[in-house]
PDB file of N, CA, C and O in Angstrom:
ATOM      1  N   MET A   1      78.712 103.281 131.646  1.00  0.00           N
ATOM      2  CA  MET A   1      78.202 104.224 130.668  1.00  0.00           C
ATOM      3  C   MET A   1      76.685 104.242 130.725  1.00  0.00           C
ATOM      4  O   MET A   1      76.031 103.216 130.533  1.00  0.00           O
ATOM      5  N   LYS A   2      76.148 105.384 130.983  1.00  0.00           N
ATOM      6  CA  LYS A   2      74.708 105.545 130.957  1.00  0.00           C
ATOM      7  C   LYS A   2      74.308 106.188 129.632  1.00  0.00           C
ATOM      8  O   LYS A   2      75.031 107.024 129.089  1.00  0.00           O
ATOM      9  N   THR A   3      73.175 105.795 129.134  1.00  0.00           N
ATOM     10  CA  THR A   3      72.686 106.364 127.887  1.00  0.00           C
ATOM     11  C   THR A   3      72.426 107.851 128.065  1.00  0.00           C
ATOM     12  O   THR A   3      71.746 108.260 129.005  1.00  0.00           O
ATOM     13  N   ASN A   4      72.970 108.661 127.158  1.00  0.00           N
ATOM     14  CA  ASN A   4      72.723 110.097 127.217  1.00  0.00           C
ATOM     15  C   ASN A   4      72.285 110.654 125.865  1.00  0.00           C
ATOM     16  O   ASN A   4      72.314 111.864 125.640  1.00  0.00           O
ATOM     17  N   MET A   5      71.878 109.749 124.965  1.00  0.00           N
ATOM     18  CA  MET A   5      71.420 110.170 123.648  1.00  0.00           C
ATOM     19  C   MET A   5      70.009 109.653 123.395  1.00  0.00           C
ATOM     20  O   MET A   5      69.726 108.468 123.570  1.00  0.00           O
ATOM     21  N   GLY A   6      69.138 110.556 122.982  1.00  0.00           N
ATOM     22  CA  GLY A   6      67.783 110.178 122.635  1.00  0.00           C
ATOM     23  C   GLY A   6      67.711 109.613 121.228  1.00  0.00           C
ATOM     24  O   GLY A   6      68.692 109.649 120.487  1.00  0.00           O
ATOM     25  N   ILE A   7      66.566 109.098 120.868  1.00  0.00           N
ATOM     26  CA  ILE A   7      66.384 108.445 119.569  1.00  0.00           C
ATOM     27  C   ILE A   7      66.559 109.431 118.417  1.00  0.00           C
ATOM     28  O   ILE A   7      67.142 109.081 117.391  1.00  0.00           O
ATOM     29  N   ILE A   8      66.068 110.644 118.570  1.00  0.00           N
ATOM     30  CA  ILE A   8      66.197 111.632 117.493  1.00  0.00           C
ATOM     31  C   ILE A   8      67.671 111.974 117.276  1.00  0.00           C
ATOM     32  O   ILE A   8      68.130 112.067 116.137  1.00  0.00           O
ATOM     33  N   ASP A   9      68.397 112.156 118.352  1.00  0.00           N
ATOM     34  CA  ASP A   9      69.827 112.441 118.274  1.00  0.00           C
ATOM     35  C   ASP A   9      70.562 111.309 117.560  1.00  0.00           C
ATOM     36  O   ASP A   9      71.433 111.555 116.725  1.00  0.00           O
ATOM     37  N   ARG A  10      70.212 110.090 117.889  1.00  0.00           N
ATOM     38  CA  ARG A  10      70.866 108.932 117.288  1.00  0.00           C
ATOM     39  C   ARG A  10      70.551 108.826 115.796  1.00  0.00           C
ATOM     40  O   ARG A  10      71.439 108.532 114.996  1.00  0.00           O
ATOM     41  N   VAL A  11      69.310 109.060 115.422  1.00  0.00           N
ATOM     42  CA  VAL A  11      68.914 108.979 114.011  1.00  0.00           C
ATOM     43  C   VAL A  11      69.599 110.086 113.206  1.00  0.00           C
ATOM     44  O   VAL A  11      70.076 109.842 112.098  1.00  0.00           O
ATOM     45  N   VAL A  12      69.647 111.287 113.755  1.00  0.00           N
ATOM     46  CA  VAL A  12      70.297 112.399 113.058  1.00  0.00           C
ATOM     47  C   VAL A  12      71.771 112.087 112.821  1.00  0.00           C
ATOM     48  O   VAL A  12      72.299 112.366 111.744  1.00  0.00           O
ATOM     49  N   ARG A  13      72.435 111.512 113.813  1.00  0.00           N
ATOM     50  CA  ARG A  13      73.850 111.172 113.661  1.00  0.00           C
ATOM     51  C   ARG A  13      74.059 110.111 112.577  1.00  0.00           C
ATOM     52  O   ARG A  13      75.018 110.191 111.809  1.00  0.00           O
ATOM     53  N   ILE A  14      73.176 109.131 112.512  1.00  0.00           N
ATOM     54  CA  ILE A  14      73.286 108.101 111.470  1.00  0.00           C
ATOM     55  C   ILE A  14      73.088 108.722 110.095  1.00  0.00           C
ATOM     56  O   ILE A  14      73.824 108.406 109.160  1.00  0.00           O
ATOM     57  N   VAL A  15      72.105 109.600 109.963  1.00  0.00           N
ATOM     58  CA  VAL A  15      71.849 110.264 108.675  1.00  0.00           C
ATOM     59  C   VAL A  15      73.048 111.108 108.256  1.00  0.00           C
ATOM     60  O   VAL A  15      73.459 111.072 107.097  1.00  0.00           O
ATOM     61  N   VAL A  16      73.606 111.862 109.189  1.00  0.00           N
ATOM     62  CA  VAL A  16      74.783 112.687 108.883  1.00  0.00           C
ATOM     63  C   VAL A  16      75.962 111.795 108.484  1.00  0.00           C
ATOM     64  O   VAL A  16      76.697 112.124 107.553  1.00  0.00           O
ATOM     65  N   ALA A  17      76.143 110.690 109.167  1.00  0.00           N
ATOM     66  CA  ALA A  17      77.220 109.755 108.825  1.00  0.00           C
ATOM     67  C   ALA A  17      77.026 109.214 107.410  1.00  0.00           C
ATOM     68  O   ALA A  17      77.988 109.109 106.648  1.00  0.00           O
ATOM     69  N   LEU A  18      75.798 108.872 107.059  1.00  0.00           N
ATOM     70  CA  LEU A  18      75.521 108.384 105.703  1.00  0.00           C
ATOM     71  C   LEU A  18      75.787 109.451 104.653  1.00  0.00           C
ATOM     72  O   LEU A  18      76.275 109.143 103.565  1.00  0.00           O
ATOM     73  N   VAL A  19      75.473 110.696 104.966  1.00  0.00           N
ATOM     74  CA  VAL A  19      75.753 111.801 104.040  1.00  0.00           C
ATOM     75  C   VAL A  19      77.261 111.943 103.842  1.00  0.00           C
ATOM     76  O   VAL A  19      77.726 112.097 102.712  1.00  0.00           O
ATOM     77  N   PHE A  20      78.024 111.892 104.929  1.00  0.00           N
ATOM     78  CA  PHE A  20      79.484 112.002 104.833  1.00  0.00           C
ATOM     79  C   PHE A  20      80.062 110.883 103.968  1.00  0.00           C
ATOM     80  O   PHE A  20      80.911 111.127 103.110  1.00  0.00           O
ATOM     81  N   VAL A  21      79.600 109.662 104.198  1.00  0.00           N
ATOM     82  CA  VAL A  21      80.086 108.524 103.412  1.00  0.00           C
ATOM     83  C   VAL A  21      79.667 108.676 101.949  1.00  0.00           C
ATOM     84  O   VAL A  21      80.445 108.373 101.044  1.00  0.00           O
ATOM     85  N   GLY A  22      78.455 109.138 101.721  1.00  0.00           N
ATOM     86  CA  GLY A  22      77.994 109.367 100.352  1.00  0.00           C
ATOM     87  C   GLY A  22      78.820 110.416  99.633  1.00  0.00           C
ATOM     88  O   GLY A  22      79.142 110.249  98.456  1.00  0.00           O
ATOM     89  N   LEU A  23      79.166 111.491 100.317  1.00  0.00           N
ATOM     90  CA  LEU A  23      80.005 112.526  99.725  1.00  0.00           C
ATOM     91  C   LEU A  23      81.378 111.972  99.358  1.00  0.00           C
ATOM     92  O   LEU A  23      81.951 112.338  98.332  1.00  0.00           O
ATOM     93  N   TYR A  24      81.889 111.104 100.190  1.00  0.00           N
ATOM     94  CA  TYR A  24      83.194 110.506  99.912  1.00  0.00           C
ATOM     95  C   TYR A  24      83.126 109.613  98.670  1.00  0.00           C
ATOM     96  O   TYR A  24      83.953 109.742  97.767  1.00  0.00           O
ATOM     97  N   PHE A  25      82.150 108.718  98.624  1.00  0.00           N
ATOM     98  CA  PHE A  25      82.069 107.789  97.505  1.00  0.00           C
ATOM     99  C   PHE A  25      81.636 108.455  96.200  1.00  0.00           C
ATOM    100  O   PHE A  25      81.873 107.909  95.123  1.00  0.00           O
ATOM    101  N   ALA A  26      81.008 109.620  96.283  1.00  0.00           N
ATOM    102  CA  ALA A  26      80.647 110.371  95.077  1.00  0.00           C
ATOM    103  C   ALA A  26      81.795 111.283  94.635  1.00  0.00           C
ATOM    104  O   ALA A  26      81.661 112.024  93.661  1.00  0.00           O
ATOM    105  N   ASN A  27      82.912 111.228  95.346  1.00  0.00           N
ATOM    106  CA  ASN A  27      84.095 112.047  95.061  1.00  0.00           C
ATOM    107  C   ASN A  27      83.821 113.543  95.126  1.00  0.00           C
ATOM    108  O   ASN A  27      84.444 114.331  94.414  1.00  0.00           O
ATOM    109  N   VAL A  28      82.892 113.924  95.980  1.00  0.00           N
ATOM    110  CA  VAL A  28      82.615 115.347  96.200  1.00  0.00           C
ATOM    111  C   VAL A  28      83.679 115.927  97.126  1.00  0.00           C
ATOM    112  O   VAL A  28      84.091 117.075  96.962  1.00  0.00           O
ATOM    113  N   VAL A  29      84.119 115.136  98.094  1.00  0.00           N
ATOM    114  CA  VAL A  29      85.189 115.553  98.990  1.00  0.00           C
ATOM    115  C   VAL A  29      86.365 114.595  98.817  1.00  0.00           C
ATOM    116  O   VAL A  29      86.187 113.390  98.638  1.00  0.00           O
ATOM    117  N   THR A  30      87.556 115.155  98.876  1.00  0.00           N
ATOM    118  CA  THR A  30      88.754 114.336  98.731  1.00  0.00           C
ATOM    119  C   THR A  30      89.819 114.829  99.705  1.00  0.00           C
ATOM    120  O   THR A  30      89.654 115.858 100.360  1.00  0.00           O
ATOM    121  N   GLY A  31      90.891 114.090  99.783  1.00  0.00           N
ATOM    122  CA  GLY A  31      92.027 114.501 100.586  1.00  0.00           C
ATOM    123  C   GLY A  31      91.766 114.455 102.078  1.00  0.00           C
ATOM    124  O   GLY A  31      91.063 113.584 102.589  1.00  0.00           O
ATOM    125  N   THR A  32      92.358 115.428 102.758  1.00  0.00           N
ATOM    126  CA  THR A  32      92.268 115.486 104.214  1.00  0.00           C
ATOM    127  C   THR A  32      90.832 115.649 104.693  1.00  0.00           C
ATOM    128  O   THR A  32      90.431 115.026 105.676  1.00  0.00           O
ATOM    129  N   LEU A  33      90.062 116.477 104.010  1.00  0.00           N
ATOM    130  CA  LEU A  33      88.660 116.666 104.402  1.00  0.00           C
ATOM    131  C   LEU A  33      87.897 115.349 104.335  1.00  0.00           C
ATOM    132  O   LEU A  33      87.070 115.063 105.200  1.00  0.00           O
ATOM    133  N   ALA A  34      88.168 114.560 103.326  1.00  0.00           N
ATOM    134  CA  ALA A  34      87.489 113.264 103.187  1.00  0.00           C
ATOM    135  C   ALA A  34      87.833 112.350 104.362  1.00  0.00           C
ATOM    136  O   ALA A  34      86.962 111.668 104.902  1.00  0.00           O
ATOM    137  N   ILE A  35      89.086 112.342 104.746  1.00  0.00           N
ATOM    138  CA  ILE A  35      89.502 111.502 105.872  1.00  0.00           C
ATOM    139  C   ILE A  35      88.825 111.958 107.163  1.00  0.00           C
ATOM    140  O   ILE A  35      88.335 111.138 107.939  1.00  0.00           O
ATOM    141  N   VAL A  36      88.802 113.265 107.384  1.00  0.00           N
ATOM    142  CA  VAL A  36      88.165 113.814 108.585  1.00  0.00           C
ATOM    143  C   VAL A  36      86.685 113.449 108.609  1.00  0.00           C
ATOM    144  O   VAL A  36      86.171 113.034 109.648  1.00  0.00           O
ATOM    145  N   LEU A  37      85.996 113.596 107.487  1.00  0.00           N
ATOM    146  CA  LEU A  37      84.566 113.280 107.427  1.00  0.00           C
ATOM    147  C   LEU A  37      84.308 111.792 107.638  1.00  0.00           C
ATOM    148  O   LEU A  37      83.320 111.425 108.275  1.00  0.00           O
ATOM    149  N   LEU A  38      85.174 110.934 107.116  1.00  0.00           N
ATOM    150  CA  LEU A  38      85.004 109.501 107.323  1.00  0.00           C
ATOM    151  C   LEU A  38      85.227 109.123 108.783  1.00  0.00           C
ATOM    152  O   LEU A  38      84.520 108.267 109.314  1.00  0.00           O
ATOM    153  N   VAL A  39      86.189 109.742 109.430  1.00  0.00           N
ATOM    154  CA  VAL A  39      86.406 109.487 110.854  1.00  0.00           C
ATOM    155  C   VAL A  39      85.194 109.950 111.660  1.00  0.00           C
ATOM    156  O   VAL A  39      84.730 109.243 112.554  1.00  0.00           O
ATOM    157  N   LEU A  40      84.687 111.135 111.340  1.00  0.00           N
ATOM    158  CA  LEU A  40      83.481 111.639 112.016  1.00  0.00           C
ATOM    159  C   LEU A  40      82.294 110.714 111.781  1.00  0.00           C
ATOM    160  O   LEU A  40      81.508 110.463 112.694  1.00  0.00           O
ATOM    161  N   ALA A  41      82.164 110.208 110.556  1.00  0.00           N
ATOM    162  CA  ALA A  41      81.076 109.278 110.253  1.00  0.00           C
ATOM    163  C   ALA A  41      81.190 108.032 111.118  1.00  0.00           C
ATOM    164  O   ALA A  41      80.184 107.527 111.617  1.00  0.00           O
ATOM    165  N   GLY A  42      82.403 107.535 111.299  1.00  0.00           N
ATOM    166  CA  GLY A  42      82.617 106.368 112.152  1.00  0.00           C
ATOM    167  C   GLY A  42      82.269 106.655 113.603  1.00  0.00           C
ATOM    168  O   GLY A  42      81.635 105.837 114.270  1.00  0.00           O
ATOM    169  N   VAL A  43      82.685 107.822 114.090  1.00  0.00           N
ATOM    170  CA  VAL A  43      82.388 108.207 115.477  1.00  0.00           C
ATOM    171  C   VAL A  43      80.880 108.373 115.660  1.00  0.00           C
ATOM    172  O   VAL A  43      80.316 107.896 116.645  1.00  0.00           O
ATOM    173  N   PHE A  44      80.229 109.049 114.712  1.00  0.00           N
ATOM    174  CA  PHE A  44      78.780 109.243 114.799  1.00  0.00           C
ATOM    175  C   PHE A  44      78.049 107.904 114.809  1.00  0.00           C
ATOM    176  O   PHE A  44      77.109 107.712 115.580  1.00  0.00           O
ATOM    177  N   THR A  45      78.477 106.987 113.958  1.00  0.00           N
ATOM    178  CA  THR A  45      77.839 105.677 113.897  1.00  0.00           C
ATOM    179  C   THR A  45      78.043 104.902 115.195  1.00  0.00           C
ATOM    180  O   THR A  45      77.101 104.318 115.732  1.00  0.00           O
ATOM    181  N   LEU A  46      79.265 104.900 115.689  1.00  0.00           N
ATOM    182  CA  LEU A  46      79.557 104.175 116.925  1.00  0.00           C
ATOM    183  C   LEU A  46      78.779 104.735 118.110  1.00  0.00           C
ATOM    184  O   LEU A  46      78.192 103.975 118.880  1.00  0.00           O
ATOM    185  N   THR A  47      78.770 106.059 118.263  1.00  0.00           N
ATOM    186  CA  THR A  47      78.054 106.651 119.388  1.00  0.00           C
ATOM    187  C   THR A  47      76.549 106.431 119.262  1.00  0.00           C
ATOM    188  O   THR A  47      75.856 106.290 120.269  1.00  0.00           O
ATOM    189  N   SER A  48      76.048 106.401 118.041  1.00  0.00           N
ATOM    190  CA  SER A  48      74.618 106.144 117.846  1.00  0.00           C
ATOM    191  C   SER A  48      74.255 104.719 118.224  1.00  0.00           C
ATOM    192  O   SER A  48      73.215 104.483 118.838  1.00  0.00           O
ATOM    193  N   LEU A  49      75.097 103.781 117.865  1.00  0.00           N
ATOM    194  CA  LEU A  49      74.819 102.384 118.195  1.00  0.00           C
ATOM    195  C   LEU A  49      74.908 102.129 119.692  1.00  0.00           C
ATOM    196  O   LEU A  49      74.134 101.342 120.236  1.00  0.00           O
ATOM    197  N   VAL A  50      75.845 102.788 120.360  1.00  0.00           N
ATOM    198  CA  VAL A  50      76.037 102.602 121.790  1.00  0.00           C
ATOM    199  C   VAL A  50      75.028 103.428 122.598  1.00  0.00           C
ATOM    200  O   VAL A  50      74.608 103.013 123.678  1.00  0.00           O
ATOM    201  N   GLY A  51      74.647 104.584 122.076  1.00  0.00           N
ATOM    202  CA  GLY A  51      73.710 105.458 122.788  1.00  0.00           C
ATOM    203  C   GLY A  51      74.376 106.360 123.801  1.00  0.00           C
ATOM    204  O   GLY A  51      73.708 106.961 124.643  1.00  0.00           O
ATOM    205  N   PHE A  52      75.689 106.456 123.724  1.00  0.00           N
ATOM    206  CA  PHE A  52      76.439 107.270 124.672  1.00  0.00           C
ATOM    207  C   PHE A  52      77.413 108.160 123.912  1.00  0.00           C
ATOM    208  O   PHE A  52      78.188 107.680 123.084  1.00  0.00           O
ATOM    209  N   CYS A  53      77.371 109.458 124.198  1.00  0.00           N
ATOM    210  CA  CYS A  53      78.302 110.407 123.598  1.00  0.00           C
ATOM    211  C   CYS A  53      79.258 110.891 124.690  1.00  0.00           C
ATOM    212  O   CYS A  53      78.830 111.547 125.640  1.00  0.00           O
ATOM    213  N   PRO A  54      80.558 110.570 124.561  1.00  0.00           N
ATOM    214  CA  PRO A  54      81.520 110.973 125.583  1.00  0.00           C
ATOM    215  C   PRO A  54      81.633 112.489 125.748  1.00  0.00           C
ATOM    216  O   PRO A  54      81.965 112.965 126.834  1.00  0.00           O
ATOM    217  N   LEU A  55      81.366 113.239 124.707  1.00  0.00           N
ATOM    218  CA  LEU A  55      81.439 114.701 124.795  1.00  0.00           C
ATOM    219  C   LEU A  55      80.282 115.278 125.599  1.00  0.00           C
ATOM    220  O   LEU A  55      80.432 116.318 126.241  1.00  0.00           O
ATOM    221  N   TYR A  56      79.140 114.620 125.572  1.00  0.00           N
ATOM    222  CA  TYR A  56      77.984 115.095 126.337  1.00  0.00           C
ATOM    223  C   TYR A  56      78.216 114.975 127.843  1.00  0.00           C
ATOM    224  O   TYR A  56      77.758 115.816 128.616  1.00  0.00           O
ATOM    225  N   TRP A  57      78.936 113.915 128.259  1.00  0.00           N
ATOM    226  CA  TRP A  57      79.097 113.614 129.677  1.00  0.00           C
ATOM    227  C   TRP A  57      79.739 114.755 130.463  1.00  0.00           C
ATOM    228  O   TRP A  57      79.147 115.188 131.452  1.00  0.00           O
ATOM    229  N   PRO A  58      80.924 115.276 130.084  1.00  0.00           N
ATOM    230  CA  PRO A  58      81.511 116.350 130.895  1.00  0.00           C
ATOM    231  C   PRO A  58      80.739 117.663 130.803  1.00  0.00           C
ATOM    232  O   PRO A  58      80.821 118.506 131.696  1.00  0.00           O
ATOM    233  N   LEU A  59      79.997 117.827 129.726  1.00  0.00           N
ATOM    234  CA  LEU A  59      79.214 119.047 129.559  1.00  0.00           C
ATOM    235  C   LEU A  59      77.851 118.959 130.243  1.00  0.00           C
ATOM    236  O   LEU A  59      77.140 119.959 130.342  1.00  0.00           O
ATOM    237  N   GLY A  60      77.490 117.780 130.710  1.00  0.00           N
ATOM    238  CA  GLY A  60      76.223 117.596 131.401  1.00  0.00           C
ATOM    239  C   GLY A  60      75.016 117.621 130.470  1.00  0.00           C
ATOM    240  O   GLY A  60      73.903 117.920 130.901  1.00  0.00           O
ATOM    241  N   ILE A  61      75.233 117.308 129.199  1.00  0.00           N
ATOM    242  CA  ILE A  61      74.156 117.318 128.214  1.00  0.00           C
ATOM    243  C   ILE A  61      73.555 115.922 128.128  1.00  0.00           C
ATOM    244  O   ILE A  61      74.266 114.919 128.195  1.00  0.00           O
ATOM    245  N   SER A  62      72.238 115.873 127.980  1.00  0.00           N
ATOM    246  CA  SER A  62      71.562 114.609 127.760  1.00  0.00           C
ATOM    247  C   SER A  62      70.335 114.862 126.896  1.00  0.00           C
ATOM    248  O   SER A  62      69.498 115.705 127.220  1.00  0.00           O
ATOM    249  N   THR A  63      70.236 114.123 125.793  1.00  0.00           N
ATOM    250  CA  THR A  63      69.044 114.219 124.957  1.00  0.00           C
ATOM    251  C   THR A  63      68.121 113.032 125.226  1.00  0.00           C
ATOM    252  O   THR A  63      67.087 112.869 124.579  1.00  0.00           O
ATOM    253  N   TRP A  64      68.518 112.207 126.195  1.00  0.00           N
ATOM    254  CA  TRP A  64      67.704 111.075 126.632  1.00  0.00           C
ATOM    255  C   TRP A  64      66.544 111.624 127.440  1.00  0.00           C
ATOM    256  O   TRP A  64      66.729 112.561 128.216  1.00  0.00           O
ATOM    257  N   GLY A  65      65.385 111.081 127.282  1.00  0.00           N
ATOM    258  CA  GLY A  65      64.189 111.586 127.934  1.00  0.00           C
ATOM    259  C   GLY A  65      64.211 111.508 129.457  1.00  0.00           C
ATOM    260  O   GLY A  65      63.660 112.379 130.130  1.00  0.00           O
ATOM    261  N   LYS A  66      64.842 110.475 130.002  1.00  0.00           N
ATOM    262  CA  LYS A  66      64.842 110.265 131.456  1.00  0.00           C
ATOM    263  C   LYS A  66      66.175 110.713 132.039  1.00  0.00           C
ATOM    264  O   LYS A  66      67.225 110.586 131.409  1.00  0.00           O
ATOM    265  N   LYS A  67      66.110 111.230 133.231  1.00  0.00           N
ATOM    266  CA  LYS A  67      67.339 111.534 133.969  1.00  0.00           C
ATOM    267  C   LYS A  67      67.772 110.279 134.682  1.00  0.00           C
ATOM    268  O   LYS A  67      66.965 109.644 135.361  1.00  0.00           O
ATOM    269  N   LYS A  68      69.037 109.905 134.541  1.00  0.00           N
ATOM    270  CA  LYS A  68      69.537 108.706 135.218  1.00  0.00           C
ATOM    271  C   LYS A  68      70.552 109.099 136.236  1.00  0.00           C
ATOM    272  O   LYS A  68      71.103 108.238 136.922  1.00  0.00           O
TER     273      LYS A  68
END
């Protein structure tokens, strides 16, 4: 796995994940939507920590500054 996410991309994903979790705990979203948002929050957090987005790879997208 090569890094394909830049720092801004990673920070934005963490912020979005925190918003999703906040919406859940504030009971703004419930039911199926809440579950979907929590799963997305987990995926966003994991990909941010690893620095690799599996969806970017087949699409040839990279927000990382260097080409590897």
